[in-house]
Backbone as JSON, one array per atom type, in Angstrom:
{
  "sequence": "MTWPREYARQIIAMRTREERNAALLEVPEHLRELTKRHCLNAWNHPARKQRKEAQQSHE",
  "N": [[33.2, 3.55, -3.68], [32.26, 4.18, -7.18], [33.0, 3.03, -10.46], [33.57, 4.28, -13.64], [32.06, 3.08, -16.04], [30.22, 2.01, -15.11], [28.54, 3.92, -13.86], [28.5, 4.95, -16.88], [26.76, 2.89, -17.82], [24.48, 3.06, -15.85], [23.59, 5.66, -16.97], [23.34, 5.31, -19.81], [21.15, 3.42, -19.6], [18.72, 5.59, -19.54], [16.18, 7.26, -20.56], [15.35, 9.93, -22.11], [17.59, 12.35, -23.86], [17.68, 15.06, -22.44], [17.64, 13.5, -19.71], [19.97, 12.07, -19.6], [21.93, 13.88, -20.17], [22.14, 15.86, -17.97], [22.73, 13.63, -15.91], [24.9, 13.11, -16.64], [26.32, 15.13, -15.51], [26.46, 15.04, -12.98], [28.17, 13.28, -12.46], [31.32, 12.68, -10.77], [33.83, 15.19, -11.84], [36.4, 14.31, -12.16], [35.89, 11.87, -13.63], [34.18, 12.48, -15.26], [34.7, 12.47, -18.3], [36.02, 10.33, -19.19], [33.94, 8.72, -18.79], [31.67, 9.84, -20.36], [32.77, 8.98, -22.75], [32.68, 6.02, -22.57], [30.02, 5.8, -22.32], [29.5, 7.4, -25.27], [30.97, 4.9, -26.95], [29.38, 2.82, -26.14], [27.0, 3.49, -27.13], [27.5, 4.11, -29.75], [27.51, 1.33, -30.67], [28.17, -1.29, -32.88], [26.35, -3.65, -32.46], [24.01, -2.6, -30.59], [22.52, -1.18, -32.66], [21.87, -3.02, -33.97], [20.13, -4.52, -32.53], [18.25, -2.44, -31.93], [17.04, -2.57, -34.74], [16.24, -5.23, -34.82], [14.26, -5.0, -32.61], [12.43, -3.18, -33.73], [11.47, -4.2, -36.28], [9.83, -6.69, -35.18], [8.1, -5.43, -34.38]],
  "CA": [[33.64, 4.73, -5.06], [31.72, 3.92, -8.44], [33.33, 3.63, -11.57], [33.34, 4.95, -14.55], [31.43, 1.92, -16.52], [28.83, 1.82, -14.1], [28.09, 5.64, -14.27], [27.96, 4.8, -18.1], [25.7, 2.08, -17.6], [22.95, 3.99, -15.76], [23.27, 6.84, -17.95], [22.96, 4.89, -20.82], [20.01, 3.06, -19.06], [17.95, 6.51, -19.16], [15.36, 7.2, -21.66], [15.71, 11.01, -22.74], [18.89, 13.0, -23.77], [18.27, 15.66, -21.18], [18.23, 12.9, -18.41], [21.43, 11.53, -20.15], [23.1, 14.75, -19.91], [21.68, 15.74, -16.85], [23.51, 12.46, -14.73], [26.49, 12.91, -16.81], [26.93, 16.46, -14.97], [26.39, 14.55, -11.57], [29.45, 12.21, -12.84], [32.56, 13.54, -10.76], [34.41, 15.61, -12.6], [38.02, 13.52, -12.85], [35.75, 10.89, -14.37], [33.53, 12.67, -16.63], [35.46, 12.69, -19.57], [36.06, 8.86, -19.03], [32.43, 8.43, -18.63], [30.77, 10.12, -21.41], [33.42, 8.31, -23.82], [32.41, 4.84, -22.26], [28.14, 6.27, -23.14], [29.43, 7.09, -26.53], [31.49, 3.93, -27.54], [27.87, 1.85, -25.93], [25.74, 4.03, -27.91], [27.2, 4.13, -31.41], [28.31, 0.18, -30.56], [27.3, -1.96, -33.93], [25.32, -4.93, -31.78], [23.37, -1.8, -30.42], [21.92, -0.71, -33.57], [21.27, -4.42, -34.66], [19.12, -4.85, -31.48], [17.34, -1.52, -32.23], [16.86, -2.87, -35.94], [15.57, -6.27, -34.49], [13.0, -4.55, -32.25], [11.71, -2.74, -35.16], [10.82, -5.39, -37.23], [9.12, -7.23, -34.4], [6.89, -4.25, -33.78]],
  "C": [[32.81, 3.53, -6.24], [32.79, 4.21, -9.74], [32.81, 4.01, -13.27], [32.1, 4.19, -15.71], [29.93, 2.26, -15.91], [27.91, 2.97, -13.78], [27.25, 5.22, -15.69], [27.03, 4.07, -18.26], [24.42, 2.48, -17.16], [22.74, 4.72, -16.82], [22.67, 6.01, -19.25], [20.97, 4.21, -20.88], [18.41, 4.23, -19.62], [17.25, 6.73, -20.25], [15.31, 8.53, -22.71], [17.36, 11.92, -22.71], [18.94, 13.82, -22.64], [18.25, 14.8, -19.84], [19.63, 12.54, -18.6], [22.67, 12.78, -19.46], [23.14, 15.52, -18.6], [22.69, 15.14, -15.4], [24.65, 12.58, -15.41], [27.31, 14.31, -16.23], [27.09, 16.04, -13.79], [27.67, 13.43, -11.51], [30.56, 13.2, -11.91], [33.35, 14.46, -11.7], [35.94, 14.92, -12.77], [37.67, 12.56, -13.67], [34.69, 10.92, -15.46], [33.79, 12.28, -17.93], [35.31, 10.91, -19.99], [34.56, 8.35, -19.57], [31.97, 8.45, -19.78], [31.64, 9.12, -22.44], [32.84, 6.9, -23.53], [31.04, 4.8, -22.71], [28.64, 6.35, -24.83], [29.83, 6.16, -27.52], [30.03, 2.76, -27.12], [27.29, 2.29, -26.81], [26.08, 3.66, -29.43], [27.83, 2.05, -31.51], [27.43, -0.77, -31.99], [25.93, -2.73, -33.29], [24.07, -3.97, -31.03], [22.47, -1.37, -31.62], [21.07, -2.41, -34.27], [20.14, -4.97, -33.75], [18.15, -3.81, -31.76], [16.68, -2.16, -33.54], [15.66, -4.31, -35.89], [14.0, -6.01, -34.09], [11.99, -4.31, -33.19], [11.02, -3.42, -35.84], [9.82, -6.67, -36.69], [7.95, -6.53, -33.88], [5.76, -4.01, -34.92]]
}
């Protein structure tokens, strides 16, 4: 069995929104909302924004 956080980790690593949305639809229905919530939490986490800003300043 794959856990919702594992699905979220794989989805977040994808490059495009279309890929992420398609992958979310592949998640079993009973885990989909929780997986979506994990993805949104990770995507909106302040540490992600700081890493993104740090990468842009190095480029």
